[in-house]
N, C-alpha and C positions, 0 to 999 in steps of 0.2 A: 504494500500500500504506500501511496505517496503522502507524506506529511509536509504541509507547506512550511518552508523555511523562511524565517523573517528576513534573512539576508538576500533572498531572491530579488525583491524589488529594489533593495538598496544597491546591489551590484548593478542592476540594469540602469538605474538612475545615474551611475557614475561612469558608464561607458561613454567615452568621448575620444576623438582623434587627438593624437599628441600626448596621450597619457595611457599608461597600462593599469589595468585593474588586476591586482595580485590577490588570489584567494589561497590562503595557507590553512593548515590544520592537520590533525592526526589522520592516520590511515583509517579507512572504513567509516568515515562520518558522513559521507554522501557528497563529496565535492564534485565528482564526475556526474552524479545524478543531477546536481544543481546546474552544472554546465548544460546537460541535456535539456533541462527545462527551459533554460535561458535561450538556447538555440532554437527550440521548438517555437518559442514566442517571438523570435527575432524576425523582423521583416527586412530582408535584404540578403545579398550574397555573402556566404561565409565559408571559411576553411577551418577544418579541425585537424590539428597536428597532435598526434598521440606519441609522446616521447618514450613510451615503452617500445616503440618500433625502432629497430637499429638504423634504418635508412632515414627516418625523421631526425633522429639524434645527429646523424652525420651531416645532414643538410643544414641544421641549425647551428652546428658547432663552427665558430669563427666564420660565419657567412658574411659576405659583403652586402651592402645595401642594394646593389644591382641584382644580386641573386635573390634577396628577399622580395624585392619588387616583382621580379619575374614569377616567383612562387605564389605571392599573394594575388597577383593578377588584378581582377576587378572586385575582389572581396572587400566588403565593408567591415566585416568582423573576422578577426583571426583568433582562434582558440588554441592555446598551447597547454595541453594536459600533462601532468607529471614533469614539469619543467626542471625540477632539481636533477634530472638525469642528464641534462645537457651541460657540458663544460663551458664555462664563460658565458652562461646564459644571460647575465646582466648586460654585457656589451651588445649581444644580439638584440635584446629588447630595447636598448637605447637607440640602436639604429632604426628599429621599427618606429619608435616614438618621434625621433628627430627627422628621419628622411621620408617616412611614409605617413604623413600626418592625416591622410584620409582614412586610415585604418583604425578601427577600434580594437584594442588588444585586451584579451581576457586570458589570464595565466593562472594555473594552479600548481601547487607544490605540496607533497604529502608531509613535508616537515620544513622547518626554517633552518635546517642544518647548513646546507650550502646555499640554498636559494636566497636566504636573507643576507648572508655574507656577500654573495656575488651581485645581488640586485641593489642593495641599499645605496652604495656609492654611485654606481653608474646611473641609477634612476632617481637621483635626488631631484625632487620637484617634478618628477615625471610619472608618478604612480599614486594610486589609491590602494591601500592594503587592508584586507579584511580577513578575520580569522573565523573559520567554520569549526565549531565544536560539536560534540554529540548533541542529539536533539534536546531541546530545553523543555522545562515544565510549561512555559508559556506557549510553546508550539503545540504541545500535547493538549493543553486546554483549548486552544483554537481548533484542534482536530476533533476532540470528543467531549469537551466540556469540563468544567472545574470539578463537578461532583465525581465523575468517573476517575479523574486524575487523583483526587484525594483518596479514593478507595485503593489506588495502586501505590500509595506512598511507601508502605513497608517493602513492597516489591522493588521499588526504585532504590531504596537504601541498600538492598542486597545485590541487585543485578544491574543497576545503572541504566543508562539512557542511550547506548549505541543503537543506531537504526536497526541492525540485524537482530539485536536482543528484543527490541520492541515488536518487530515484524514477525518473529518466529517463536511465539510462546511455547513453552515446554522443552525447548532445546537450549535454554540460557546457559547452563553450566558447561556443556560441551563447547558451545560457541565462544564463551568467555575464556575457556582454557586455551582454545586455539588462538584467539585474538591477543591474549596476554603473553603468549609465547614470543618467540623472536620476531614474529610478523609485525607486531606493533612498533618495535624499535629497529626494524630491518635497516632503516636508513643509517642508524648509528654504525652498524656493522659494515654497511656498504661504503660509507664515506670516511670512516675513521678507523685507525689501526687500534682496535680493542684487543689488547694482548691478554687480558684477563676477563673473559666473558663470565666466568664464575663469580668474580668480584662484583660485576654489574648486577648479576642475579641476587647475590647476597645483599647488595646495597638496596635494591628494590624491596626485598623482604623486610629489611630493617626499617626502611621508610614507611612501609605499610603497617608495621607493628607500632611505630611511633606517630601514627596519624594524629594530627592536631597538636602535637607536642613540639617544643623548640628543638631545633636540630643543632647538635654539637658535632662539628666536623672531626674533632679529635676522638670523641667516643665512637662515632661511626667508623672511623679508620681502624680502631681497635676491634670493633665487632666484625668487620668484614676482612680483616687481615691485610691491610694495605696502609699507605700513607695518606695524610690529609690532602695533599695536592691531587692525588688520584681520585679521592672521594669528591672533591670540588669539581674536577674536570668531568667525571662521570655524571654528577648531578646536573651540571650545566648542559650536558648532552641530552639527558633525560628531559630536561625542561625544553630544549629546542626541538625535541621530538614530540612534544605535547603529551608526555606521559604524566608529568608532575609540574607544579608551579610553586614558587616561593612567595611568602608573605613577610615583608619586613616589619620590624618593631617600630612603633611610633614613639618618638622621643623629641621633646622640645624644651620643657621647662623644669621638670622634676629631676633632681640630682641623681636619684637612685633608679631611674628608668633604665631598662635594658636598651642598649643602642644598636648593637651589631647582630642581635639575635634574628633568627629566621624560623618560620614555620614552613613545613612542606605539605602540600595537599595534592591529591590525585584529581585529574580532570574528570574521572569517572569512578563512582563507587564500585561498579562491577569489576573493573580492571583491578582495583585494589584488592577486592575479595578473592579474585581468581589467583592473584600472585600468592596469596596465603592459602589457597584452596579451602576457603571458608565460606560456605553458602547457607549456614544455618539461618532459620528465620529470626526476625528481630527479637521476638520474645524469649529466645533461647540464647541470646548473645550477651557477652560482657563488654562489648565495644560499641554498643548502640549510640552512646553519646558522641563518640568519635565519628561514627558513620553519619550521624545527624549533622555534625559540624561540617564535615567534608562535603556532604550533599548541599548544604545551604551555601557555603562559600563558592563551590564550583558552579552552582546554578546562578548565583549572583554575578559571577564572572561572565557567564553566558549572556545574562540580561544586559549587563553593561556593554559588552561587545556588540550584541545584536542591535542595540539602540544607539551606538556611537556616543555613549555617555561617559565622558572623561572624568574619572574620580580617582584620587589616590587611595590605595588600600593598605591597611595595616592591622596588626594586633597590638595590644598594650600589656606590658607587665613590668613590675618592679622587682628589685632584689628581695623584697619582703613577700613576694608571691601574690601581690595584688594584681588583678588581671581583668582584661576585657577581651572577649573572643575576637571581635572584628570591628574595625573603624574605617569609615570612609571620610575623606576630606574633599569638599567641593566648594569653591568660591568662598573660602574662609569659614565655612560651617563644618563642624565635626558631627558625624552621626555615629553613635556608639551602640553596638548590638551585643547582647548575650543570647546564646543558643541553649535552650533547654528542651529535652525530649518530653519531660513531664510538664504538662500544662499547669500543675499546681506548685511547681518548684518556686521557692522564695528567692528573689534576686534583689540585691542592692548594689548599685554601681559605686565604685570606690570614691570616697570623698576627696582623696588625694588628687584624682583625675579631674573631678568636677570643679574643685577649687582652683586648679592650675590652669584650666582652659575655659575661655568664653565661647559663646555660640555653640553649645553642645546639645544635641538632641539624643535621647536614649530610647531604646526599645528592647523588649525581650521577645524573642522569636520562638514559638512553640508550634506543634502540629495544628493548633487551633487558628493561628494567624499567619502561617508561613507564606501563603500565597501573596500576601501584601509585600513581602520582602523579595521574592524571586520572580514574581509575575504581577507587578503592580499594574493596575488598570490605567 
């Protein structure tokens, strides 16, 4: 089944000559399907270049503007899928935007590993970049309504929101095991010399076990049997492959605030649980609080990205263990959130934080009001 993606119309609106639209994101989240929908609706001549094909990669590698013009012909839209497979793709795209301004350029990459490094500098001022993540709660509400989505909340906490997981009920565990294997971070092995794949696997498991906790590189290095530099490098690669993302600590006024700390979250709960091979239902788990926090933060990240809402994101903690789960900063206003799985949990925001900062809004997010946080109307 096709579930409407919010980015569909946004990408279409940004297609213009002289600029490239770059669509990045994890594998298997529906980037190619989104391209197909866009091309179905497009009125005009187009060319689709699939960089999985060796001859396409060869033609796009170090191509001249003359060669690109000949290949594009009278096309109004040129689609380049899996662009990260093409060496020096940034320079090729720069030629398209500079020399063939009549062409609208739509490009996808299954990770930001090489595509971001190669594109950012050549395409400065010549691109729009969007990130497609697993299906969002908001998109599911648009598909089958809020009541149905609420009924599926505990399922989402365990199995996540990848399109194939949603579309093939009953096969979630097998599909997630397959997806969470090397396929999800295939680009890391393709583009980088990973000499210790077992360390990468142990690091993922350690991060999965520490979900929602501060990450200490020294402790992680000891756990997985390597050095801190390797841990930081592998964590950076996992982030660029859209497996995990980091949340920095908020620190401005209070002397004992943590400053350099980071939390690590998974973009999808199902992937996290598959790494640990843990699919027990929510009422039988000891990590429900961590799953709830990961779900809410990752869904909020989707909402922010889908709506192009630029806000800084943090957590807050002091050396005395005072803490706030999640903070957003937008136009000088701080919004502080606490996440509680139990709707009756008592919560008080630390006075240290409230006294130190002005313009603070607070909210406690529970299963009773969570849609206002991750799918606000």
